[in-house]
C-alpha positions in Angstrom: -0.2 -0.1 0.0 2.9 2.4 0.9 4.7 1.7 -2.4 1.1 2.3 -4.3 0.8 5.8 -2.4 4.6 6.7 -3.2 3.7 6.0 -6.9 0.6 7.9 -6.9 1.9 11.1 -4.8 3.9 12.8 -7.0 1.5 13.7 -9.9 -0.8 15.0 -7.3 1.7 17.4 -5.5 1.6 21.0 -6.6 4.9 22.3 -8.2 5.9 24.3 -5.5 5.6 21.2 -3.0 7.7 19.1 -5.3 10.2 22.1 -5.8 10.8 22.5 -1.9 11.3 18.7 -1.7 13.9 19.0 -4.2 15.5 21.9 -2.5 15.6 20.0 0.8 16.9 16.7 -0.8 19.7 18.7 -2.5 20.6 20.3 0.6 20.6 17.3 2.7 23.1 15.5 0.1 25.4 18.4 -0.4 28.9 18.8 1.1 29.8 22.4 1.7 33.1 23.7 1.0 35.4 25.9 3.3 37.9 28.5 2.1 40.4 30.7 4.0 41.5 34.0 2.8 44.2 35.8 4.6 44.2 39.7 3.2 44.7 43.3 4.1 42.1 46.1 4.7 43.3 47.7 1.3 43.0 44.5 -0.7 40.3 42.5 0.9 37.6 42.8 -1.8 40.1 41.5 -4.5 41.0 38.6 -2.3 37.6 37.5 -1.2 36.1 37.5 -4.7 37.8 34.5 -6.1 37.0 32.5 -2.8 33.4 33.3 -3.3 33.1 32.5 -6.8 34.9 29.3 -5.9 32.6 28.3 -3.3 29.5 29.1 -5.5 30.5 27.2 -8.6 31.1 24.4 -6.1 27.3 24.7 -5.5 26.3 24.6 -9.1 28.8 21.6 -10.1 28.3 19.4 -7.2 27.8 15.8 -8.4 24.4 14.4 -7.0 24.3 11.0 -6.2 22.2 8.5 -8.6 20.1 7.9 -5.5 19.3 11.7 -5.2 18.8 11.8 -9.0 16.3 8.9 -8.7 14.3 10.7 -6.0 14.2 13.8 -7.9 13.1 11.7 -11.2 10.3 10.5 -8.9 9.4 13.7 -7.7 9.0 14.9 -11.4 6.8 11.7 -12.1 9.8 9.9 -14.0 10.4 12.8 -16.3 14.1 13.2 -16.3 14.1 16.7 -18.2 11.6 17.9 -15.7 13.8 16.6 -12.7 16.7 18.6 -14.2 14.7 21.7 -14.4 13.6 21.5 -10.9 17.1 21.1 -9.8 18.2 23.9 -12.1 15.4 26.3 -10.5 16.5 25.4 -7.1 20.5 26.3 -7.9 19.3 29.5 -9.7 17.2 30.5 -6.8 19.9 29.8 -4.3 22.3 32.0 -6.3 19.9 34.8 -6.6 19.5 34.9 -2.7 23.0 34.8 -1.8 23.9 37.7 -3.9 21.6 39.8 -1.8 23.5 38.4 1.3 26.7 39.1 -0.2 26.1 42.6 -0.4 25.4 42.8 3.0 28.2 40.8 4.1 30.3 43.1 2.2 28.9 46.3 3.8 29.4 44.4 7.3 33.2 43.8 6.2 33.6 47.7 5.3 32.3 48.7 8.6 34.5 46.5 10.6 37.7 47.7 8.7 36.5 51.3 9.0 36.7 50.6 13.0 40.0 49.2 12.5 41.7 52.6 11.8 45.5 52.7 12.3 45.1 50.1 15.2 47.6 47.2 14.7 45.1 44.4 15.0 43.4 41.6 13.0 39.5 40.7 12.5 38.4 37.3 11.6 35.0 37.4 9.7 33.0 34.2 8.5 30.8 34.4 5.3 28.4 31.4 5.6 26.8 30.3 2.1 24.7 27.1 1.6 27.4 26.0 -0.6 30.4 26.2 2.0 32.0 29.0 4.1 34.6 31.6 3.8 36.8 32.5 6.7 38.3 35.9 6.0 41.2 37.2 8.0 42.0 40.8 7.7 45.0 42.3 9.2 47.0 45.2 8.9 50.8 44.2 7.8 53.2 44.8 10.7 56.0 47.1 10.1 59.2 45.5 9.9 61.9 46.7 12.3 64.0 47.8 9.1 61.2 50.1 7.7 60.5 51.6 11.1 64.2 52.3 11.4 64.1 54.1 8.0 61.2 55.8 8.7 62.7 57.1 11.9 65.8 58.3 10.1 63.8 60.2 7.5 
């Protein structure tokens, strides 16, 4: 009886419910990636962008197991192209929502760096994305003794 129900259910589910199930399946079977970035207050944007691109791309190109593909196909009533469309839409929606999130994260990092001022300190900030996380370590480079000496001499 349970098997009959599982075979009859997908065509009766609204598209939005199937879509949400696909997103949940994808998230449950996905391994996020972690990247670490060490940078300075002047270069943090240039140094963080490649890490963000790598993590986001990882989410788009992650291989899905055959088991997961079978589940997605089941939700699309056996139609593989419909299953792929569901997966593509889930990935696209995730990417769009993360763009707005990254804009806020960049503003947050700008505010943190502005507070650093001339202090010889460092800040570590985590950018969490569904595809993975990026640990950003921003530090003002220390001035070497030689540089201090030459600055002192004039």
